[in-house]
N, C-alpha and C positions, 0 to 999 in steps of 0.2 A: 517353427518359429512363432512365438507370441508377437501379437500386432496390437498396437495400440494408437488412437486417434487424439490429439489435443487439439481441443476448439477454443478460442478468445475470440472477443468481437472484432479487435484490431491487433494488426501486427506490433504495436509499440509492447503489447504487453506479453507478445514471444519474445521480445528482446529484454524486456523488463524482468521478467519471472520464469521463462521457461527455457532459455538458452543453457544455464548452468547445468541442465539435467542430461540435455541432447545426447552427450558423449556417453554420458555413463548407462544409457540405455544400448547403445550402440555396443559398449563393452559386455553388456548383458545379453546380448543376441535378440534384443527386440528392435521388431521392425516398426519405426516410428513415422506416422501421419501428423500433418499440421492442417488444421483448416482456418481460416480467418480471414477477414477482410485485407487484402494484400494486393497490391500492382506489380506489375512485371517486374518495375525494377527491385522492388524489397523481394520477391521471390527468386530472383536471379542472385542477388547478395548473399541471401539465406543458403542457396543450394552451394553457393561457392564454399560458404564456412562449413557447412555440412551436406556433404553429397550425398549420404545415406540417406536421408531426410526425403520424404514424400509431400509434396504441397498440394494444396486443393484450395484456389482461391474462391471465396463464396461471397456475396453479396450480404451483410447483416447490416438491416437498416439500425438507426439508434434513434432512441424514443418510441412513442406509439405510433406504429404502421402497421395496420391489419393486413394490409396486401403484400407489404414487403416480410411481414414476419410469417405468412403461410407460406411464401415461395422459400424462405430459408429453411423453414423446417421439411419442405417436400424435398429439396436439393440436399439436406444433410441425411435424410432417410433412405435416399437413393443411393449415396456413397456408403453409409453405413452396412446397408444390406448387401451391396455389391462387395464391399472388401471383406467383411465377415470378421470385423475388429473382435479382440478378446475384452477390450475396455476402452471405454470412451471416458477420456477427462475433461471437464470443462470448467471454465470460470469467467469471471467480468459477466454482469446482469443481463444484456439480450442473448449471448452465446449462450449463456447455461439454460436459458429459458427454451431456447430453441433445439438445443443439442439434448438436452434432457428429455423432452417429448420424442424426438425423433429415434433418440438410443432406444427408449423403451418401446417403440412403434415396431422398431426393426430387431427387438430382443436380443441385443447387446447385453451379455451375460455380467459385465461389470461396469456400471453408470456411476464415475466419481464427480462429485460436484464439490470443486475447491471454491470454500465459501468465503469470498474475500471482503466482507462486508455486505450489509444489507440496505438496499436504497429507500425502502419504505419508511425506516425510523425518522427520516428527517421531512416526512410527508405528514399532512392532515387530512380529516375529511375521506370523500369518499375516494381520493386518489392514493391515501394510505390503505384503505381497507383494500382495493384491488391488487396493489403491490406486495401487499402482506400475503394474499391471498395464492398469488405467482409466486413468491416465495416459498410458502409451505408446499406448493406443488412441485417446484423443482426438486426440494428435499424429498417428497413423497414417492417421486418418479426415479429417484436416484438409491443404488444400491450401498454407496457409503459417501458420507458427507464428512468432508474435512475443514473446519474452519481456521484460520490461520492464527487464532489467538484463545486461551482458555477462557477468557471473559464472554467471548460470544459464543463459545460452544455451551457453556454452561447457561447462558441468557436462552438460547436457542432450544436448550433441552427443558426449562422450564416454561417456555413457549409452545411447548409442545410440537415443534418442528420435526424432532426425532427422539430418538432415544438412544441408550448407551451402546446398544449392541452395533448399531451402523454408523458413529459418528467417534472421530477424536482428532486430537492435535498432533503434528508431528514434533516430536521432543518437545522445546518450550514455544513454539510457534514462531511465527513469521512466515512467508510464502519460499524462501530461499536462504534463510541466514544471511549471514554479512561476510564477506570477503575483508578479513582484517590484514590483507597484505594491501589491498587499495587503501585502507583507512589506517595508514600507519602513522601513529601517533608521535612517534619520533620526528617525523616532519611537520609538526603542528606549527611551530614557530615560524617555520620556512613559508607554510601555506597560508599562514594568518598575514605575514609582511606583504607578500603577494597580492593577496585580494585587497588589503587596505590600499595598498600603492595603486592599485589598478581604478578605485572608486573614490580617492582622495579621503578616505578616513584617518582622521588624526589617530597618533599613538596613543593620546590620552582621552578617546572617547570610549563611552561604553557602548556595546552592540548588542542588542536583542535580535535574533534573528527566526526567520519562517522559512520552511521550506515547503511546496506545495503550489496548487494553481490558486488564483485569486476566486472567491466564490462565499456567500452566506455560510454554506454546511461547513466550510472551514474553519469556521470562527473569526473571519476577517473582520466583520463589523465591531467586534468586541476586541480585538486586537487593535484595531486603528482607533477604537475608542482609549482604550487604557494607554495606548502610547501618547496621544494626545495629551493625555493629564499628567503622564509620567514624564514629559518634556518641561513641565512647569517644573517639577521637582530636581529633575536631573537635565539641566540645560546642554549637556555634551552627550547626551544619548541620541544614538542613531540605530533605526531599523533596517535589518539586512531582508529584502523580501527577495527570496528565491523562488523563482517559478513564473510560469506563463500568467497574463492577464487575460482571464476568460471571465465568462459570468458577470460581466459590469452591471448587468440589471438588478442583480442579486442585493449587492451593495447598496446601503440608504445614500440617498444624494449627496448629502454633506460631508459623509465621510468618504465618499468616491472622490469627491472634489479636493478634499484634504490629502487622499493618497495621492492623487494626481499632483497636486501642486507641493507637497511638504518635501523640501532639498533636504531634510535629513530622514527620508524613506527612500532606501536605496534601492531600484528595481533591476533586476538582473536579466528577467526573462529565464527560459529553461535553459539548465546547463546540463554538462554531462560529468563535469568532476565536482561533485557536491560535498565531498570530503574538505576540498579546499576552502569552501565558503562556510561550512559549519565552523570551521579552525579559526574563522576570523570573528565567530561569536562569543560574547561573554555568558549569554542564557540563550537557550535554543526554547521557542514557545511552539505548540500547536494546539489550539484552542477550538478541535473540530468538534462537530455535533454526530459526525458518526465515521468511524474507520475500522476496516478489518483487523490491523493491527498496530500500525503505526511505524513502520520501517525507518522513517527519518527520525524519529525518536533515536532507536538504538545507532542510527549513523551518528548522531550528536555525540550521543555518551561514547562511542568509540573512541572520539577525538575530543575526549574528557571534558564535555561540555555539559553543565547541568541542566536539567530539563523543566518546563513546566508545561504540563498537559491537562487535559480535561478527564473528569471521571466517567469516561465512556469505557465499554469492556476491552475494546482492542487496544487502544493506547496505554491504558492503566496496565495490562500487562508488559508493557515496554518497561516499566518504571518500577522501581524498588523503593517505595515510598517513604520518603525523608532522608532516604540513603543517596540514591543517584537523581532525585528530582522531587517535584511535589505536584499532586495534583489539585484540580480545582471544579467545582460544579460548572455544568454545561451552560452555556450562555449568561454564566454571572461574570461581569464586567468587572465589577468591584473585587470580587474575590480575585480575579486573574490579575488586577493591576497591583494589589496589595502582595501577593505573592511573587511577582516581578520585582516589586519595589525591595522587599525583602532581601531577595539574593542581590539586586544590585547595591545594597547597602554595607553587605557582606561578603569581602574578596575571599576571606577565610574557608565560608561556608560554600561560596562557589568551587573553588579549588576542591575542597573534599568530595562533594557530590561529583565533581567531573572524575576524581581518579576513581571511586567508586563504580561510577558508571563503567569505565574501561573494564574494569575486573568483570563485573556484571555482563557486558555484552561477552567476553571472553568465554566465561565460564557458561554461559546460557545459548547462546545465537551464532556460533561459529560456523562458517559455512563449510568447511570440510566435514565438521561432525554432523551438520543437518542434512548434507547430501547422502551421506552413509546411512540415515536413520529412513530419509525419505525414498531411498532406491530398496531397502530392505522391506518396506510397506508396499511398494509398488510391485514387487517380485512376489511376494505374501499375496497381494489381491491377483495378479495374472495365475498364480499355480492353483487359486481357489482353496487356499490352507484357510481354517478355520481359526 
């Protein structure tokens, strides 16, 4: 029986990105272990849902912590050497750094880096140089690297992180594809009505939406600046901000105060039924500085919502330019505002882009097809096929 260990920094990544594949591994006769930061409560719930999985709670420090990092690498190396895994798969920045070092030291034959974005691209100075070196080292220590977007694959190949032989993207990108049974567009009107009633959004309001955490690197400064100006042109405009309020210190003080005090910015915090929230949007906006793929972009498209994103390799791959949405330069507040205004003024264009978006997602990111191709790749790696 082949053995695989999946490593992420936090258990939330297991919930968000790994669970769809666990039963598939069991069907293929693969022994699966999971190592991440997890408490006893989460470990119990995971084993109740997937009793065949082996769990290894390992304390992975977040941020820069030399002592904690060395300890995590040592713990992982002991685990890898003892269990003699055929493959170790890792994702998220800290876990990937620790696991790639430990797996290479333990001589694991297949070391798979699921590259879901690169943290160094939003940094500057010496910090950027250090984290770029770490990213290159993780790639070098891995026998296979799989970015979740074609754009990031091409970017990293040009940067010399890896060559064509050791890198690929599963199907058309993303980490898990999209479950279109959950994103049922036939229920869009029902979902939109539910959310608008919940947050007292008038039926004649125009709604632009964002899904993600609060933070500079998500483009929130540009989003709030653009919204503030757009409100003067479109008095009935609302911003539906779906996600946790984090990293407030990275937002410009005057914009943070505007975000907090503006009654037309609706703050939902973290939600589990995002398909209902995007259904209430007329336009979805993701002005991010970096992104592995842009899952929220195809979630919006699946519910026939046109999208405006930044021209970064990840989210750009989730948009058919001029057909399902438009892209603008990173950090260009004026371009962002003009793109949103153009769609706000043209209902027919919004409708056409939304419908095209649904077709685009169905043809390129449907989850069952993604899982099929994903598992074919994993079994090929475990067999050692060339």
